[in-house]
N, C-alpha and C positions, 0 to 999 in steps of 0.2 A: 700958457702955452708951454712953458718952462717945464712944469708938473707932467703934463701931459708926456712930453717926450722923454722924459726920466722914467715913466712908468713902462712906456714901450720898450725900452733899452730893458729893463731887468725881466718883465716878462719874456722878451725873447732869450735872454739869457738861461730861466729858468728851464725854460720848456726845450731847448737844447742839450740840458744834462742827459747823461746815463740811466734809462727807466732800470735797467737792469740793477745798478747800485741801490737806486732806491727802492726796490721790492726786497732787498734782504733786511730792512730795519725791521723792527719789533713793531707788528700790525695792531699788538694792543696798547700800543703807546697813543693816548690820545692826541689830539692837533691843540698846540697850546701857540696860540697869539700873543706872542711879548709883542708890546708896543710901549713905549715910552709915555710915560701918563699926559695926559693933556692938560693943557693948561684951561682954564676956563677962557672963554674968548680968544682963544689963542689958536692959529689955524695951524695942524699938524705939517712936519716939515717933511718933503719927499724922501727919506731916508727913511722914517717910519712908516711910512705908507708902501714902501718898498719891502721892508723887512716883513710885514706881517702879511702881504701876498704870498711871497714866496713861500712861507712856511705851509700855508694852506694848499698852496698848488701841489707840495711835496708830498704832503699826508693823502691826498685825494688821489694821485698815482699810484700809492703804493695799493689801497683799495681796490681801484680798479684793474689794476695788473694781478691780484690774487683771485679776484673774483673771475677775470677774463682764462686764469690757467685753470680754476675749476670747473670751467665750462667749457672747456676745451677739451675735457676727458674724452666725452664721446668720439671725439674724432681721434684723439690720441688712440683710444682702444680700438678703434676701426683701420688703426695701420695706416689714418690719414695726416695730413698737415693743414692747418689753419694758413690760408693766404687771400691775399687781396684780390678782389674780382679781376683787377687786368692778371694778376701772376693767375686765377683759377681758370681763367680761359685759356691760359698757355698748359693745361693740365696733358699730360702723357696720355697718350691712346690707350694706354692698360688703365687708366685711372678714369674717374669721373667725379664732377663737382656735385658736392652735397649741402645747399644751405642750411642752417638752422642748426648745425653742429659745432659751432664754435661759438666761445663767451663774446665774441666782439660780432653785433649782427652784419656790421660793416663787411666779415671775413667769410671766407665760404672754404669749405674742408674738401680736400681733395684726396678720396680714397680710393684703394684700388677695385678694379672692377672684378665682378664673379668670375670671369676668365682666369684674371690673373690670380684669384685667392685659390680656385682648383686648381691650376698649376704647382703652388706652394702645397697643396694637400697632400697631391701625386706624392710630393719629395718629403713626406714627411715618415717614410717607412723606418728609419730608425728609431724614431720616437715610439712609434707603434710596437717596436718589436721589445722595448723597454715598459712597455704598457703605459705607454705616457700622453700628455695631450700638448700640442704644440700651442704658445698662447704667449701675449705679450709680456714681457718680462716684468712690468708694473703691476699687473694685475697678482693676485694673492695664490699662492700655490701649495697644496697640501702637503706635497711631497717636497722635492727638492729639483731644482733647475739643473738640469744633465747636460752633457755634452752632445748626447745624440741628435743627429740631424733634423733640422727643421727647413723647410722650404720657406720663402720671403724674406724679408729684411733682418739684420743680426738682432733686432731687438725682440724678434718672434723664435722662440727658443721653448725647449724641450721641458715639461714638468711631468716628473716621472714617480713610482715611489720609492721609499727610502729602502736600506738596505734589509732593515728590519722586518717591515712590512711584508716584502717579497719571501723571507724566511718563515714567516708564519703560514705561508701559502703552504708550503712543503707538507706540512700535517696531514695536508687532506688529499694528497697525492697517490695514497696506498694501494688504491683503488686500481689507477691508470699501471701504476708500476708492476704490480700484480700481473698486469694483464701485458706485461712486456711492450707497455706503450710507454711513451715518454710526454710530459706537458711541454705547450709551447703555446706561441700565440697563433691564432686561428689565419693569419695571414701567410705564415709559414709553409712553405710545402711539405705535403707530407705524402710517403710513399705507399703507405695503408690507407688507412680513414680514419676520419676525426670520430671522437667519442664525447658527447658533453654530460656535463656533471658529475665526473671522475677526476675532476682537477681543483686544488684551491685557487683562488683568487678571481678575477673578473671572468665575466662570460668570453670573454675573447681568449680566455688562457683554456685550453682544449687538450685533450689525450689523442694523441698520435698513435694507433695500434698498428701494427703490422698488418702488412696483405696476408691473403690468404695463402695466395703462392709462396709469401715470404716463409711462413709458419709450414707449408707442406715441405719446402726446401731442406728447412731446419730438422723436421722429423726423419726425414730419410737420410739424414747423417746422424744420426742417435744411435746406433747400433753399441756402442759403447755404455750407454747407459742401460738400453735394453738389455744387454748380458746380463747386468747386477740387478736386475728387475728394478731398477729405477725409472724415474719420471722426471724430464726437463721441465722446469718453469724457471720464474723469478726468484732470484735469492729475496726477495721481500715476504714471500709467501712461507707460511708455517710448513716444516718437515717433519711430519709425525712419526714415530719410531725408527728414525733413521736420522741420518746426517747428510750435507751438502759435498759433493765432490767436485771439484774443477776439471775442465779437460775432455768432458764425456759429452758434452751438447754442443751442436752447432749453433749458431747465430751470436749474439751481444754477448759481451760479458757477463752480464748480471743472469745470464741465462746458465742455471746450472742444473747438476743432477743428482736429484734426492733419493738416495740408496736406503733401502730398509735395512735394519739392523739382521748380522748372521742368525741371530738368536729367531730372529722373526722368521726369517725364511725358510730355516729348518723346521719350523712349526707346521706349516704349510702341506709338506706330504700325507701327514698322518692324519690331516682332515679332509684330503680328498676323494675319499670312499666311494663317493656318487659318482665321479667323474671316473673313478679307475674301473668300477664294476659295468659300466658302460662300455669299457675298451678302449676309454680315450685318454688323451694326455692333456698336463694342465699347460697353456703355453702364452704369449702375450699375444693380445690383441691385435690384428693387422697381419699377423704371418700367415701365409697361406695353409688352408685347412682342405683336407681331403673331404671332410664330410661339412658338416652345418655346426658353428660355434654356437656353446651354450652356455649362457651363463648364469650363476649362483650353483655351479656344479664344483667350483673351485674354490679355495681359501684365498685369502689375501687381497689386495686392492682390485677394483673393479677391471682392471685393464688388464687382468689374469683368467683366462675363460678354457672350457673344457672344448678339446677337439674330438668327438670320437667319429668311428667308422661311417661310412656312407651307409645308406640302407642297401644299397645294391652289394656292398661288399658283405652285409651280414646275412644278406640273403645266399650269398654264394658260400658262407658259413655252415649253414643251416644243411644244405646240401649233403654233406658229409657227417651227419650227425646219426645215420642210422643206426650204425653199432650200437650207439647208447641209447637211444629211444627205443629201438627195437625189444630193449631187455627192461623196458619200463624206468629209465633214467632220464636226466634232463643236463644239456650241455650248459653250464654256466662258468662264470670267473670265479676260481678258485678263492676269492676274497670273498665273497658271497656265502651266507651259511649254507650247510647242506644238512639235513636231516638224517642222511643215512653216510654214506663216505665215497670219497672221490677213487673211482676205480680208472686208472691208467690203461687197463688193456680195453677198455670199450672206447674207441676212438671216438673224437670230434672235431669237426671242423675249424679252423680258425686257428689263433695263435696257441703257443703252448699252457699258457696259464685258461685258456677253455677248455675244460675237463668234462668229464662225466658226473655228476651227481646221483649215485644209484643206493637202492636201500634193497640188502637181500630180502630173497622171500623165503621164510620160516615156514613148517610144517603147520597148519592150523591148528587149535585145542579140540578134542573131542568135544563132541555135545551130546548131551542128551537127546533121545528123540523126541522131536517137539518141542524141547526147551528152547524159547527166546525165538519161535519161529510163528509167524503169523500164516505160513501157509499149511492149509489142512492137508496136505499132501505128506507134508515132514511130520503131520503130528497134531498134539492139541495145542490149540492158542495159550496165550497167557489169560486170557478173560475167561477162558473153562477153567482154567487152572486157579484163578482166584475165588472161581463162584464153587471150586470142590470145596475148597481151603475153608470158603464162609460156612457151606453144609457142615462140615466136620465140626464147626468150632459152634454151632446151633446145636447139633446131636449132642456134644458132650457136655455144654450148657444143660440141656433137658435133663440128662442123666441124673448131672448131679442135683438138679433140681428135686428128682425123684426120689433119692436117695436120703437127701435131708429131712423132706416130708415124712418118709418111711419111718425113719429114725425118732419122728416126734410121735408115730403112732396115731398120724392122721388119716393113712390107708390100708392099716391091718384091723379095721372094728369088724368085728361081725354080731355085734349086738344090736338087739331091737329094743327100742325106746316104748317100753310100755308104763304107765303110771300106775304105781301101786303105793299109796302113803310118801310119793318122793323117793320111793326105791324103784329099780330099772331089774326087770327081770331077763335073764341072759338065753338066747334061744328059748324063749317062752319056758323054760325049766327052773322049778322051783330049788332055790339053796339056801341054806343058811348061812353059807359065805359071801360077804359084800366086801369087795375091793373098792378101793379108791383109785380111777384111772385118768390120764390126763388126755382131755379131750382138745380138739382143734378151737371147738368154741368159747366153751367154760369149762370151769371145773365141776362135774357132775360125779354122782357115786353111781356106781355099777354094780349090780347084784346078780 
């Protein structure tokens, strides 16, 4: 009876000890039951029994506490708290009881409701602007826990990218900057329009481009840059054949005037002949033109176009061209090539540089009657002359042939071939004189 009372007192003392203090002990330490060696046939004393029981209960409490904390992670990560069933019934209205999320099956996890979590997310704007995520601070964070605002309890904090990561995004912002845009979080208000794919970093980091109205307003105040044949653009864009000049463009500070060099500008008028001969003037696109602007007639950038006179204007000029055209001339720009000479005495309508290109009429060269004409009334045609010449050539050739044959003796024979022992008699007359003559056929003796 005494033993039972002693054991009950010892167990009560052990169970009343602080479990937290016991949980800080090394879990890897195995439970060692230190007992006083029992003497055979000797009953153990109450002190020995109490010592063994105390150490066993303490070790079991350590293991149970660790396992309980590990199993409570589900509840903790859901921003909940493990409570007894009686306390779980008293969960606030904005929370709900969820069984099975605590290590101790006797406990119930009290987690915030979906409505409550939604209200937290609505207050996460500060963290979103830093491209972060609000999460419980016991979870791993790929970046750093920032001081940016997160809704909910204090242990729900903003995990945002570190500074090195954010700096690495900037190298991919060039396309946005050249469009005079700025890269920012897509939840930030943008006065223009958002453009995706032109900023580095996550997909929520987008390019805010200026609106059309903004750009029109800026261009309306770019006269200083226009006067220097420059173009206003972002200073991140290359400025070829010139340099950037500040203070000539409206809009943000990065919008500067790219002005061509003086050497480049001086070359343009020498190559504007197509526009000049059209009585036009090279000007900047957008400037009012009385006619219709034409591209590709002026040298320089694409915004430098030719403004020629209207068709009505040119028609009115031609009405005053009769002094020139009546004498066979043509009214044209003095920069155009003239096969004759410019005669200022023969008036042309229009500006002073539009003059009469006139070729003086000289006496025509005298011609042999019939030569070079196919008109029968004016003489023999070329074909007839050719036939006459051909006939003369044939006649002369035949005459030369006759002379050649005569000299060879083929045409001056008056002999008659009469055979008499191999001799031939001339004109049937006998003669003692024999001559050896050359024949056209072969060599024979003539007598």
